[in-house]
FINURO-757879 format. One record per residue (C-alpha): residue in three letters; residue number from 1; x, y, z. Coordinates in steps of 0.5 Angstrom, whole numbers. Example, Ala and Ser with C-alpha at 12.3 -4.5 7.8 and 13.67 -1.06 7.14 Angstrom:
2
+------+-----+-------+-------+-------+
| code | pos |  east | north |    up |
+------+-----+-------+-------+-------+
|  ala |   1 |    25 |    -9 |    16 |
|  ser |   2 |    27 |    -2 |    14 |
+------+-----+-------+-------+-------+
//
This chain:
515
+------+-----+-------+-------+-------+
| code | pos |  east | north |    up |
+------+-----+-------+-------+-------+
|  met |   1 |  -130 |    15 |    81 |
|  ser |   2 |  -135 |    17 |    75 |
|  ala |   3 |  -141 |    21 |    76 |
|  thr |   4 |  -145 |    15 |    74 |
|  arg |   5 |  -142 |    10 |    80 |
|  ser |   6 |  -142 |    16 |    85 |
|  ser |   7 |  -150 |    17 |    84 |
|  phe |   8 |  -151 |    10 |    87 |
|  lys |   9 |  -154 |     9 |    94 |
|  thr |  10 |  -150 |     4 |    98 |
|  val |  11 |  -154 |    -2 |    97 |
|  gly |  12 |  -152 |   -10 |    96 |
|  leu |  13 |  -154 |   -14 |    90 |
|  ala |  14 |  -158 |   -19 |    94 |
|  ala |  15 |  -162 |   -13 |    96 |
|  leu |  16 |  -163 |   -10 |    89 |
|  leu |  17 |  -165 |   -17 |    87 |
|  ala |  18 |  -170 |   -18 |    92 |
|  ala |  19 |  -173 |   -11 |    90 |
|  ala |  20 |  -173 |   -12 |    83 |
|  ser |  21 |  -176 |   -19 |    84 |
|  ala |  22 |  -182 |   -16 |    88 |
|  ala |  23 |  -183 |   -10 |    83 |
|  phe |  24 |  -183 |   -14 |    77 |
|  gly |  25 |  -185 |   -21 |    79 |
|  gly |  26 |  -181 |   -25 |    74 |
|  glu |  27 |  -174 |   -28 |    74 |
|  tyr |  28 |  -172 |   -25 |    68 |
|  asp |  29 |  -173 |   -18 |    70 |
|  ile |  30 |  -167 |   -19 |    75 |
|  pro |  31 |  -161 |   -16 |    72 |
|  val |  32 |  -154 |   -20 |    72 |
|  arg |  33 |  -149 |   -16 |    76 |
|  pro |  34 |  -152 |    -9 |    74 |
|  val |  35 |  -146 |    -3 |    74 |
|  gly |  36 |  -144 |     0 |    80 |
|  val |  37 |  -148 |    -5 |    85 |
|  asp |  38 |  -143 |    -7 |    90 |
|  gly |  39 |  -138 |    -4 |    86 |
|  gln |  40 |  -139 |    -8 |    80 |
|  val |  41 |  -136 |    -5 |    74 |
|  ala |  42 |  -139 |    -6 |    67 |
|  trp |  43 |  -138 |   -13 |    64 |
|  asn |  44 |  -143 |   -13 |    58 |
|  ala |  45 |  -140 |    -8 |    53 |
|  ala |  46 |  -138 |   -13 |    48 |
|  ala |  47 |  -145 |   -17 |    49 |
|  thr |  48 |  -150 |   -17 |    44 |
|  gln |  49 |  -155 |   -21 |    47 |
|  phe |  50 |  -159 |   -22 |    53 |
|  thr |  51 |  -164 |   -27 |    56 |
|  tyr |  52 |  -164 |   -23 |    63 |
|  ala |  53 |  -166 |   -15 |    63 |
|  pro |  54 |  -159 |   -12 |    62 |
|  ala |  55 |  -157 |    -5 |    65 |
|  phe |  56 |  -151 |    -1 |    61 |
|  asp |  57 |  -146 |     3 |    63 |
|  phe |  58 |  -149 |    10 |    60 |
|  lys |  59 |  -146 |    16 |    62 |
|  ala |  60 |  -149 |    22 |    66 |
|  val |  61 |  -151 |    28 |    62 |
|  asp |  62 |  -150 |    35 |    65 |
|  gly |  63 |  -156 |    38 |    68 |
|  ala |  64 |  -160 |    32 |    67 |
|  ala |  65 |  -166 |    31 |    72 |
|  lys |  66 |  -168 |    24 |    69 |
|  tyr |  67 |  -167 |    19 |    63 |
|  arg |  68 |  -172 |    17 |    58 |
|  phe |  69 |  -171 |    10 |    56 |
|  glu |  70 |  -174 |     8 |    49 |
|  leu |  71 |  -173 |     1 |    46 |
|  ala |  72 |  -175 |    -1 |    39 |
|  asp |  73 |  -177 |    -8 |    39 |
|  glu |  74 |  -177 |   -13 |    32 |
|  thr |  75 |  -184 |   -11 |    31 |
|  lys |  76 |  -182 |    -4 |    31 |
|  arg |  77 |  -186 |    -2 |    37 |
|  thr |  78 |  -183 |     3 |    42 |
|  his |  79 |  -183 |     1 |    49 |
|  arg |  80 |  -181 |     7 |    54 |
|  phe |  81 |  -180 |     9 |    61 |
|  glu |  82 |  -176 |    14 |    65 |
|  ala |  83 |  -171 |    13 |    71 |
|  glu |  84 |  -166 |    17 |    75 |
|  arg |  85 |  -160 |    14 |    72 |
|  pro |  86 |  -158 |    12 |    65 |
|  thr |  87 |  -155 |     6 |    68 |
|  ala |  88 |  -162 |     3 |    70 |
|  ala |  89 |  -164 |    -4 |    68 |
|  leu |  90 |  -169 |    -5 |    63 |
|  ser |  91 |  -173 |    -9 |    68 |
|  arg |  92 |  -180 |    -5 |    68 |
|  ile |  93 |  -181 |    -6 |    60 |
|  trp |  94 |  -177 |   -13 |    59 |
|  gly |  95 |  -183 |   -18 |    60 |
|  gly |  96 |  -187 |   -14 |    54 |
|  ile |  97 |  -181 |   -14 |    49 |
|  pro |  98 |  -181 |   -20 |    44 |
|  pro |  99 |  -175 |   -24 |    43 |
|  gly | 100 |  -171 |   -21 |    37 |
|  lys | 101 |  -167 |   -15 |    35 |
|  cys | 102 |  -168 |    -9 |    40 |
|  ala | 103 |  -165 |    -2 |    39 |
|  leu | 104 |  -164 |     2 |    45 |
|  lys | 105 |  -163 |    10 |    46 |
|  val | 106 |  -163 |    13 |    53 |
|  val | 107 |  -164 |    21 |    53 |
|  gly | 108 |  -162 |    26 |    59 |
|  val | 109 |  -168 |    30 |    60 |
|  ala | 110 |  -168 |    37 |    64 |
|  ala | 111 |  -173 |    39 |    70 |
|  asp | 112 |  -177 |    43 |    65 |
|  gly | 113 |  -177 |    37 |    60 |
|  arg | 114 |  -172 |    39 |    55 |
|  asp | 115 |  -168 |    34 |    52 |
|  leu | 116 |  -161 |    35 |    54 |
|  gly | 117 |  -157 |    30 |    50 |
|  val | 118 |  -156 |    22 |    49 |
|  ala | 119 |  -153 |    18 |    55 |
|  gly | 120 |  -152 |    12 |    51 |
|  ala | 121 |  -155 |     7 |    45 |
|  arg | 122 |  -154 |     0 |    44 |
|  ser | 123 |  -157 |    -5 |    39 |
|  phe | 124 |  -158 |   -12 |    42 |
|  arg | 125 |  -162 |   -19 |    41 |
|  lys | 126 |  -167 |   -21 |    47 |
|  met | 127 |  -167 |   -28 |    47 |
|  ala | 128 |  -173 |   -32 |    49 |
|  pro | 129 |  -173 |   -35 |    56 |
|  phe | 130 |  -173 |   -42 |    59 |
|  ser | 131 |  -180 |   -45 |    58 |
|  pro | 132 |  -181 |   -51 |    62 |
|  gly | 133 |  -185 |   -57 |    58 |
|  lys | 134 |  -184 |   -53 |    51 |
|  tyr | 135 |  -178 |   -57 |    48 |
|  pro | 136 |  -178 |   -64 |    44 |
|  lys | 137 |  -177 |   -70 |    49 |
|  ala | 138 |  -171 |   -74 |    49 |
|  ala | 139 |  -170 |   -79 |    43 |
|  met | 140 |  -167 |   -85 |    48 |
|  pro | 141 |  -165 |   -85 |    55 |
|  tyr | 142 |  -159 |   -81 |    57 |
|  gly | 143 |  -154 |   -87 |    59 |
|  glu | 144 |  -155 |   -90 |    53 |
|  ala | 145 |  -153 |   -84 |    49 |
|  ala | 146 |  -147 |   -84 |    53 |
|  lys | 147 |  -145 |   -91 |    52 |
|  lys | 148 |  -146 |   -90 |    44 |
|  ile | 149 |  -142 |   -84 |    45 |
|  leu | 150 |  -136 |   -87 |    48 |
|  ala | 151 |  -136 |   -93 |    44 |
|  tyr | 152 |  -136 |   -88 |    38 |
|  val | 153 |  -130 |   -85 |    41 |
|  phe | 154 |  -126 |   -92 |    42 |
|  arg | 155 |  -127 |   -94 |    35 |
|  arg | 156 |  -124 |   -87 |    32 |
|  pro | 157 |  -118 |   -89 |    27 |
|  tyr | 158 |  -114 |   -84 |    30 |
|  leu | 159 |  -114 |   -87 |    37 |
|  gln | 160 |  -113 |   -94 |    34 |
|  his | 161 |  -107 |   -91 |    30 |
|  leu | 162 |  -103 |   -91 |    36 |
|  leu | 163 |  -103 |   -98 |    37 |
|  asp | 164 |  -100 |   -99 |    30 |
|  asn | 165 |   -95 |   -93 |    30 |
|  gly | 166 |   -94 |   -91 |    37 |
|  arg | 167 |   -96 |   -84 |    36 |
|  pro | 168 |  -102 |   -80 |    35 |
|  asp | 169 |  -105 |   -79 |    28 |
|  ala | 170 |  -102 |   -73 |    25 |
|  gly | 171 |  -108 |   -74 |    20 |
|  tyr | 172 |  -113 |   -72 |    25 |
|  pro | 173 |  -112 |   -64 |    25 |
|  leu | 174 |  -114 |   -63 |    32 |
|  asn | 175 |  -108 |   -67 |    35 |
|  ser | 176 |  -105 |   -61 |    34 |
|  tyr | 177 |  -107 |   -59 |    41 |
|  pro | 178 |  -104 |   -65 |    44 |
|  ser | 179 |  -105 |   -64 |    52 |
|  lys | 180 |  -112 |   -62 |    51 |
|  met | 181 |  -114 |   -68 |    46 |
|  leu | 182 |  -110 |   -74 |    48 |
|  ser | 183 |  -112 |   -72 |    55 |
|  ala | 184 |  -119 |   -73 |    53 |
|  gln | 185 |  -118 |   -79 |    49 |
|  ile | 186 |  -115 |   -82 |    55 |
|  phe | 187 |  -121 |   -80 |    60 |
|  gly | 188 |  -125 |   -83 |    54 |
|  val | 189 |  -122 |   -90 |    53 |
|  leu | 190 |  -121 |   -91 |    60 |
|  his | 191 |  -128 |   -90 |    62 |
|  tyr | 192 |  -131 |   -94 |    56 |
|  ala | 193 |  -126 |  -100 |    59 |
|  glu | 194 |  -130 |  -100 |    65 |
|  ser | 195 |  -136 |  -102 |    62 |
|  asn | 196 |  -133 |  -106 |    56 |
|  pro | 197 |  -129 |  -111 |    59 |
|  arg | 198 |  -127 |  -115 |    53 |
|  asp | 199 |  -124 |  -108 |    50 |
|  arg | 200 |  -120 |  -106 |    57 |
|  glu | 201 |  -113 |  -109 |    55 |
|  arg | 202 |  -114 |  -105 |    48 |
|  ala | 203 |  -117 |   -99 |    52 |
|  his | 204 |  -111 |   -99 |    57 |
|  arg | 205 |  -106 |  -100 |    51 |
|  ile | 206 |  -109 |   -93 |    48 |
|  ala | 207 |  -109 |   -90 |    54 |
|  arg | 208 |  -101 |   -91 |    56 |
|  leu | 209 |   -99 |   -90 |    49 |
|  asn | 210 |  -102 |   -83 |    49 |
|  ala | 211 |   -99 |   -82 |    56 |
|  asp | 212 |   -92 |   -84 |    54 |
|  trp | 213 |   -92 |   -79 |    48 |
|  leu | 214 |   -94 |   -74 |    53 |
|  ile | 215 |   -89 |   -75 |    57 |
|  ala | 216 |   -84 |   -76 |    52 |
|  arg | 217 |   -85 |   -70 |    48 |
|  ala | 218 |   -86 |   -65 |    55 |
|  glu | 219 |   -81 |   -60 |    56 |
|  pro | 220 |   -74 |   -63 |    59 |
|  ala | 221 |   -72 |   -63 |    66 |
|  gly | 222 |   -68 |   -56 |    68 |
|  ser | 223 |   -72 |   -52 |    62 |
|  pro | 224 |   -76 |   -46 |    65 |
|  leu | 225 |   -83 |   -50 |    64 |
|  glu | 226 |   -80 |   -57 |    66 |
|  his | 227 |   -85 |   -63 |    65 |
|  phe | 228 |   -90 |   -59 |    62 |
|  thr | 229 |   -94 |   -63 |    56 |
|  leu | 230 |   -95 |   -59 |    50 |
|  thr | 231 |  -100 |   -55 |    48 |
|  tyr | 232 |   -99 |   -54 |    41 |
|  asp | 233 |   -96 |   -59 |    36 |
|  gly | 234 |   -95 |   -57 |    28 |
|  arg | 235 |   -94 |   -64 |    25 |
|  gly | 236 |   -98 |   -65 |    19 |
|  glu | 237 |  -101 |   -58 |    20 |
|  ala | 238 |  -100 |   -54 |    13 |
|  gly | 239 |  -106 |   -51 |    11 |
|  asn | 240 |  -111 |   -54 |    15 |
|  gly | 241 |  -113 |   -48 |    19 |
|  tyr | 242 |  -111 |   -50 |    26 |
|  leu | 243 |  -106 |   -46 |    30 |
|  gly | 244 |  -101 |   -52 |    32 |
|  asp | 245 |   -96 |   -50 |    28 |
|  lys | 246 |   -96 |   -42 |    29 |
|  phe | 247 |   -96 |   -43 |    36 |
|  asp | 248 |   -91 |   -48 |    37 |
|  gly | 249 |   -87 |   -48 |    43 |
|  gln | 250 |   -92 |   -44 |    47 |
|  his | 251 |   -96 |   -46 |    53 |
|  met | 252 |  -103 |   -45 |    55 |
|  leu | 253 |  -102 |   -46 |    62 |
|  his | 254 |  -109 |   -50 |    64 |
|  tyr | 255 |  -107 |   -55 |    59 |
|  pro | 256 |  -101 |   -58 |    63 |
|  ala | 257 |  -106 |   -59 |    69 |
|  ala | 258 |  -111 |   -63 |    64 |
|  ala | 259 |  -105 |   -67 |    62 |
|  ala | 260 |  -103 |   -69 |    69 |
|  gln | 261 |  -110 |   -71 |    71 |
|  ala | 262 |  -110 |   -75 |    65 |
|  leu | 263 |  -104 |   -79 |    67 |
|  leu | 264 |  -106 |   -80 |    74 |
|  ala | 265 |  -112 |   -83 |    71 |
|  val | 266 |  -107 |   -88 |    67 |
|  trp | 267 |  -104 |   -89 |    74 |
|  arg | 268 |  -110 |   -91 |    77 |
|  ala | 269 |  -112 |   -96 |    72 |
|  thr | 270 |  -106 |   -99 |    70 |
|  gly | 271 |  -102 |   -99 |    77 |
|  glu | 272 |   -96 |   -96 |    73 |
|  thr | 273 |   -93 |   -91 |    78 |
|  lys | 274 |   -89 |   -87 |    73 |
|  tyr | 275 |   -95 |   -84 |    71 |
|  arg | 276 |   -97 |   -81 |    78 |
|  asp | 277 |   -90 |   -79 |    79 |
|  phe | 278 |   -90 |   -75 |    72 |
|  ala | 279 |   -96 |   -72 |    74 |
|  val | 280 |   -93 |   -70 |    81 |
|  lys | 281 |   -87 |   -67 |    77 |
|  ile | 282 |   -92 |   -62 |    73 |
|  ala | 283 |   -95 |   -60 |    79 |
|  asp | 284 |   -88 |   -58 |    82 |
|  thr | 285 |   -87 |   -54 |    76 |
|  phe | 286 |   -94 |   -50 |    77 |
|  val | 287 |   -92 |   -49 |    85 |
|  arg | 288 |   -85 |   -46 |    83 |
|  leu | 289 |   -89 |   -42 |    77 |
|  gln | 290 |   -94 |   -39 |    82 |
|  gly | 291 |   -95 |   -32 |    82 |
|  lys | 292 |   -96 |   -28 |    88 |
|  asp | 293 |  -103 |   -26 |    86 |
|  gly | 294 |  -104 |   -34 |    86 |
|  thr | 295 |  -104 |   -35 |    79 |
|  trp | 296 |  -100 |   -36 |    73 |
|  trp | 297 |   -99 |   -33 |    66 |
|  gln | 298 |  -104 |   -35 |    61 |
|  lys | 299 |   -99 |   -37 |    56 |
|  met | 300 |   -92 |   -37 |    56 |
|  asp | 301 |   -86 |   -39 |    52 |
|  gly | 302 |   -83 |   -46 |    53 |
|  lys | 303 |   -76 |   -44 |    51 |
|  thr | 304 |   -75 |   -37 |    55 |
|  gly | 305 |   -80 |   -38 |    61 |
|  lys | 306 |   -83 |   -31 |    59 |
|  pro | 307 |   -90 |   -29 |    58 |
|  val | 308 |   -92 |   -28 |    51 |
|  cys | 309 |   -98 |   -24 |    53 |
|  gly | 310 |  -100 |   -20 |    59 |
|  asn | 311 |  -106 |   -24 |    61 |
|  arg | 312 |  -107 |   -28 |    67 |
|  leu | 313 |  -110 |   -35 |    68 |
|  val | 314 |  -116 |   -36 |    71 |
|  pro | 315 |  -114 |   -42 |    74 |
|  thr | 316 |  -121 |   -46 |    75 |
|  arg | 317 |  -118 |   -52 |    71 |
|  val | 318 |  -111 |   -52 |    75 |
|  ile | 319 |  -114 |   -52 |    82 |
|  pro | 320 |  -117 |   -59 |    82 |
|  met | 321 |  -111 |   -62 |    79 |
|  leu | 322 |  -107 |   -59 |    85 |
|  glu | 323 |  -112 |   -62 |    90 |
|  glu | 324 |  -112 |   -68 |    87 |
|  val | 325 |  -104 |   -69 |    87 |
|  ala | 326 |  -105 |   -66 |    94 |
|  asp | 327 |  -109 |   -72 |    96 |
|  val | 328 |  -105 |   -77 |    92 |
|  thr | 329 |   -98 |   -75 |    95 |
|  gly | 330 |  -100 |   -72 |   102 |
|  gly | 331 |   -96 |   -66 |   100 |
|  lys | 332 |   -98 |   -59 |   104 |
|  lys | 333 |   -95 |   -55 |    98 |
|  tyr | 334 |  -100 |   -57 |    93 |
|  arg | 335 |  -106 |   -56 |    98 |
|  glu | 336 |  -103 |   -49 |    99 |
|  ala | 337 |  -102 |   -47 |    92 |
|  ala | 338 |  -109 |   -49 |    90 |
|  asp | 339 |  -112 |   -45 |    96 |
|  lys | 340 |  -108 |   -39 |    93 |
|  ala | 341 |  -111 |   -40 |    86 |
|  phe | 342 |  -118 |   -40 |    89 |
|  ala | 343 |  -116 |   -34 |    93 |
|  tyr | 344 |  -114 |   -31 |    86 |
|  val | 345 |  -121 |   -33 |    83 |
|  glu | 346 |  -125 |   -30 |    89 |
|  asn | 347 |  -122 |   -24 |    89 |
|  gly | 348 |  -121 |   -23 |    81 |
|  pro | 349 |  -126 |   -25 |    76 |
|  met | 350 |  -132 |   -27 |    82 |
|  lys | 351 |  -131 |   -19 |    83 |
|  ser | 352 |  -129 |   -16 |    77 |
|  trp | 353 |  -134 |   -21 |    73 |
|  ala | 354 |  -128 |   -21 |    67 |
|  trp | 355 |  -129 |   -29 |    65 |
|  asp | 356 |  -125 |   -28 |    59 |
|  ala | 357 |  -124 |   -34 |    55 |
|  gln | 358 |  -118 |   -38 |    55 |
|  phe | 359 |  -118 |   -43 |    49 |
|  glu | 360 |  -111 |   -45 |    45 |
|  asp | 361 |  -114 |   -43 |    38 |
|  ile | 362 |  -116 |   -36 |    40 |
|  gln | 363 |  -111 |   -30 |    42 |
|  pro | 364 |  -112 |   -27 |    49 |
|  val | 365 |  -115 |   -20 |    48 |
|  pro | 366 |  -117 |   -15 |    53 |
|  pro | 367 |  -121 |   -16 |    59 |
|  tyr | 368 |  -129 |   -17 |    57 |
|  ala | 369 |  -128 |   -17 |    50 |
|  asn | 370 |  -129 |   -24 |    49 |
|  leu | 371 |  -132 |   -27 |    55 |
|  ser | 372 |  -134 |   -35 |    56 |
|  lys | 373 |  -138 |   -39 |    61 |
|  tyr | 374 |  -133 |   -44 |    62 |
|  gly | 375 |  -130 |   -40 |    68 |
|  pro | 376 |  -136 |   -39 |    72 |
|  cys | 377 |  -139 |   -45 |    71 |
|  asp | 378 |  -133 |   -49 |    73 |
|  thr | 379 |  -132 |   -44 |    79 |
|  ala | 380 |  -140 |   -45 |    81 |
|  ile | 381 |  -139 |   -53 |    81 |
|  tyr | 382 |  -133 |   -52 |    85 |
|  leu | 383 |  -136 |   -48 |    90 |
|  leu | 384 |  -142 |   -53 |    91 |
|  lys | 385 |  -137 |   -58 |    92 |
|  arg | 386 |  -132 |   -55 |    96 |
|  phe | 387 |  -138 |   -51 |   101 |
|  pro | 388 |  -144 |   -56 |   101 |
|  gly | 389 |  -150 |   -53 |   104 |
|  asp | 390 |  -146 |   -46 |   105 |
|  lys | 391 |  -152 |   -41 |   103 |
|  lys | 392 |  -147 |   -35 |   101 |
|  arg | 393 |  -143 |   -40 |    96 |
|  ile | 394 |  -150 |   -43 |    93 |
|  ala | 395 |  -152 |   -36 |    92 |
|  gln | 396 |  -145 |   -34 |    88 |
|  ala | 397 |  -146 |   -40 |    84 |
|  arg | 398 |  -153 |   -38 |    82 |
|  glu | 399 |  -151 |   -32 |    80 |
|  met | 400 |  -145 |   -35 |    75 |
|  leu | 401 |  -151 |   -39 |    72 |
|  arg | 402 |  -155 |   -33 |    71 |
|  phe | 403 |  -149 |   -30 |    67 |
|  ser | 404 |  -148 |   -36 |    63 |
|  glu | 405 |  -155 |   -37 |    61 |
|  asp | 406 |  -156 |   -30 |    60 |
|  gln | 407 |  -150 |   -29 |    55 |
|  phe | 408 |  -149 |   -37 |    52 |
|  val | 409 |  -156 |   -41 |    53 |
|  val | 410 |  -160 |   -41 |    47 |
|  trp | 411 |  -167 |   -44 |    49 |
|  glu | 412 |  -170 |   -42 |    42 |
|  ala | 413 |  -167 |   -39 |    36 |
|  pro | 414 |  -172 |   -36 |    31 |
|  his | 415 |  -166 |   -32 |    28 |
|  ala | 416 |  -162 |   -38 |    26 |
|  pro | 417 |  -168 |   -44 |    24 |
|  thr | 418 |  -162 |   -49 |    22 |
|  trp | 419 |  -160 |   -49 |    30 |
|  thr | 420 |  -162 |   -55 |    34 |
|  thr | 421 |  -164 |   -52 |    40 |
|  pro | 422 |  -164 |   -51 |    46 |
|  val | 423 |  -156 |   -50 |    45 |
|  val | 424 |  -150 |   -47 |    48 |
|  leu | 425 |  -145 |   -42 |    45 |
|  glu | 426 |  -138 |   -42 |    47 |
|  gln | 427 |  -135 |   -35 |    47 |
|  tyr | 428 |  -136 |   -28 |    44 |
|  his | 429 |  -130 |   -30 |    39 |
|  cys | 430 |  -134 |   -37 |    37 |
|  tyr | 431 |  -141 |   -35 |    38 |
|  leu | 432 |  -143 |   -41 |    35 |
|  pro | 433 |  -147 |   -47 |    38 |
|  ile | 434 |  -142 |   -52 |    41 |
|  asp | 435 |  -143 |   -59 |    44 |
|  glu | 436 |  -138 |   -59 |    50 |
|  ser | 437 |  -142 |   -52 |    52 |
|  val | 438 |  -148 |   -56 |    52 |
|  ala | 439 |  -145 |   -61 |    57 |
|  lys | 440 |  -142 |   -56 |    61 |
|  leu | 441 |  -149 |   -52 |    63 |
|  val | 442 |  -152 |   -59 |    64 |
|  ser | 443 |  -146 |   -61 |    69 |
|  ala | 444 |  -147 |   -54 |    72 |
|  tyr | 445 |  -155 |   -54 |    73 |
|  leu | 446 |  -154 |   -61 |    76 |
|  ala | 447 |  -149 |   -59 |    81 |
|  leu | 448 |  -154 |   -53 |    83 |
|  his | 449 |  -160 |   -58 |    83 |
|  lys | 450 |  -156 |   -62 |    88 |
|  ala | 451 |  -155 |   -56 |    92 |
|  glu | 452 |  -162 |   -53 |    93 |
|  gly | 453 |  -167 |   -58 |    90 |
|  asp | 454 |  -170 |   -53 |    85 |
|  pro | 455 |  -174 |   -57 |    80 |
|  val | 456 |  -173 |   -51 |    75 |
|  asp | 457 |  -165 |   -53 |    75 |
|  leu | 458 |  -166 |   -60 |    73 |
|  ala | 459 |  -171 |   -58 |    68 |
|  lys | 460 |  -166 |   -54 |    65 |
|  ala | 461 |  -161 |   -59 |    65 |
|  lys | 462 |  -166 |   -64 |    62 |
|  ala | 463 |  -168 |   -60 |    56 |
|  leu | 464 |  -161 |   -59 |    54 |
|  gly | 465 |  -159 |   -67 |    55 |
|  asp | 466 |  -165 |   -68 |    51 |
|  ala | 467 |  -162 |   -64 |    45 |
|  phe | 468 |  -156 |   -69 |    46 |
|  thr | 469 |  -160 |   -75 |    44 |
|  arg | 470 |  -164 |   -72 |    38 |
|  val | 471 |  -157 |   -69 |    35 |
|  leu | 472 |  -154 |   -76 |    36 |
|  leu | 473 |  -153 |   -80 |    30 |
|  pro | 474 |  -154 |   -88 |    30 |
|  asp | 475 |  -147 |   -89 |    30 |
|  gly | 476 |  -146 |   -85 |    36 |
|  arg | 477 |  -142 |   -79 |    33 |
|  leu | 478 |  -144 |   -73 |    36 |
|  arg | 479 |  -142 |   -67 |    32 |
|  thr | 480 |  -138 |   -61 |    35 |
|  tyr | 481 |  -142 |   -55 |    31 |
|  trp | 482 |  -150 |   -55 |    32 |
|  asn | 483 |  -151 |   -50 |    27 |
|  asn | 484 |  -148 |   -53 |    20 |
|  ala | 485 |  -148 |   -60 |    22 |
|  ser | 486 |  -150 |   -63 |    15 |
|  thr | 487 |  -144 |   -60 |    12 |
|  thr | 488 |  -138 |   -62 |    18 |
|  asn | 489 |  -134 |   -69 |    17 |
|  glu | 490 |  -132 |   -73 |    23 |
|  his | 491 |  -125 |   -70 |    23 |
|  glu | 492 |  -128 |   -63 |    25 |
|  asp | 493 |  -131 |   -66 |    31 |
|  trp | 494 |  -127 |   -64 |    38 |
|  val | 495 |  -126 |   -71 |    41 |
|  asn | 496 |  -125 |   -67 |    48 |
|  gly | 497 |  -132 |   -65 |    47 |
|  gln | 498 |  -135 |   -72 |    45 |
|  val | 499 |  -132 |   -75 |    52 |
|  ala | 500 |  -135 |   -69 |    56 |
|  asp | 501 |  -142 |   -70 |    53 |
|  ala | 502 |  -142 |   -77 |    55 |
|  phe | 503 |  -140 |   -75 |    62 |
|  ala | 504 |  -145 |   -70 |    63 |
|  leu | 505 |  -150 |   -75 |    60 |
|  glu | 506 |  -148 |   -80 |    65 |
|  glu | 507 |  -149 |   -75 |    71 |
|  leu | 508 |  -156 |   -73 |    68 |
|  ala | 509 |  -158 |   -81 |    68 |
|  glu | 510 |  -156 |   -81 |    75 |
|  ala | 511 |  -160 |   -75 |    77 |
|  val | 512 |  -166 |   -77 |    74 |
|  gly | 513 |  -165 |   -84 |    77 |
|  glu | 514 |  -164 |   -88 |    70 |
|  lys | 515 |  -162 |   -95 |    72 |
+------+-----+-------+-------+-------+
//
C-alpha cells in the first residue's frame, strides 16, 4: 500500500460525500470516487475534463507536513488552499473557478514552511455545471420527433436494398459491422411497423431478411464460437476508413448478444420459431464460453476460439440477453449465467471504476486509458430495474450517473462554439458529441427519476431531449456527429444511434405525459 493510500482514515464514501456537501454546499463540489476512499484506486489519470471537483492520485512528498494547492484558471487568476494530503479534492475552491482551462500544481510543504517539492501537476478543463432553465426549449414534442426518426430510418436506401437483393447493402459502409447495424435495423423497422400498419408487411420482410442474413453468415455449428453472428464484414470496404476488413474473423462478444435479442424480436413479430431457436443457440454458446470469473474475453478469433487481446468483457449487454432467453425458455442455466455475469460487474468495474470503452472500431487498451459512460449507464439502468426501491442500489446508480456527467456530458461548450449543446461525448478515444451518447444519458436520467422522483434528473433528461428536437432535420434525419454536422452525409450516420435516439425520445415523451 502506498503512503498516499495508507494515510486515509477509515471512512466510507457515503460519509465523505455527506461531509463534503455540508462543508461546501454544492452538488458539484462533491468529488466522484476520490482516491483511497473505500479502497478506490485512481481512475482519472487519463481524464481531461471535470464537472465535479476532482481529486488526483498525487504522491506524498517526503517530510511534508501539508500540501499547497495552486490552480490557475482560464482568466489567469490563481486559487489556493492547503490540505493534509496531496490527494485532497478541489472542493474548497471549485465553486469559484470559472469554466475553462485550468493548470493545477500541488507542492509539499515542511512544518517550518519550506517548499519540499512538487507532489503532482495536472492540466484539465473545468466544465460548466447543469443550470436548470438555461437551455433552449424543444422544437417539437418528443414523440413526434421519435416518429420522424423511425420513418426516416425505414426509408433509407440501404434498408430497402434488402428487398431487391436479399443481402445488406455493402455501399453503406457501416454495414461492415453486421451484428451491430443489422440488429439495430431490425429493432427500428419492427418498432416503426407498430404504428404504421400500412408498412407492416414490408417492415417485417426487411426484419426477416436481416435476421436470415445474420443466421446464414454466423459461425458454423461445431466451430469454437458456433452460432455467433459476425461482428465484422469487410465487403466493399476498401479505403472507406472503417475496420470490417482489418478485423474480419474476430468477434467482440457483446454484439452476438445484441443479435440474439434482435432475433427474438423478429420471432415475436412474425411467430417464426427459427429466429427464437437460433437466439437460444447463441445463448448456449455464451453459457459454454463463460469464464470462472463470470465474464468472457472481450474479443475472440472465430477460427481458433482464442482471445485476441487480454481484456475481459464488461458484460452489461450480455446480461439482459441471457435473462430474456431464460424468460423465453425457462432454462435455469441462462439465469445462472446472467447472475454470474452480474457478479463480475459488481465485483469488477463497480468497485474498480474501470469502465473501459468496448467499441468494435476502437482497439482494446489497458484499464482507465479509454473510459466511456455506456457501461455505467447500462449498469445503473439495470440496477434500478432489477432492484426497485433498494436505496443501496439507487445510490450506486446515482454515483454512476455522476461519473457519466462528470466525464462525458457537456452542458455548455464555449471552447467549441459550433457544437449543439447540451450534448454527450462518447469515449476518451472518440471525445466527440455523438447522438447515441445523448440517448444513453436521457434513458439513464429517466430511470433515476423514476426511482427517486428527483425533478433535477427529469430536467437533465429534458434538456438533452430538447437538443435532439433542435438538431433533427425536416426529413427526420438525426446526424451522428454534432460537432461538424454541416459537413457529414447520411452514409456517415450510424443507424444504431438513430434507432436508440428514437427509443429515448419515446421514453421521454411518456415521462412528461405527452399524449
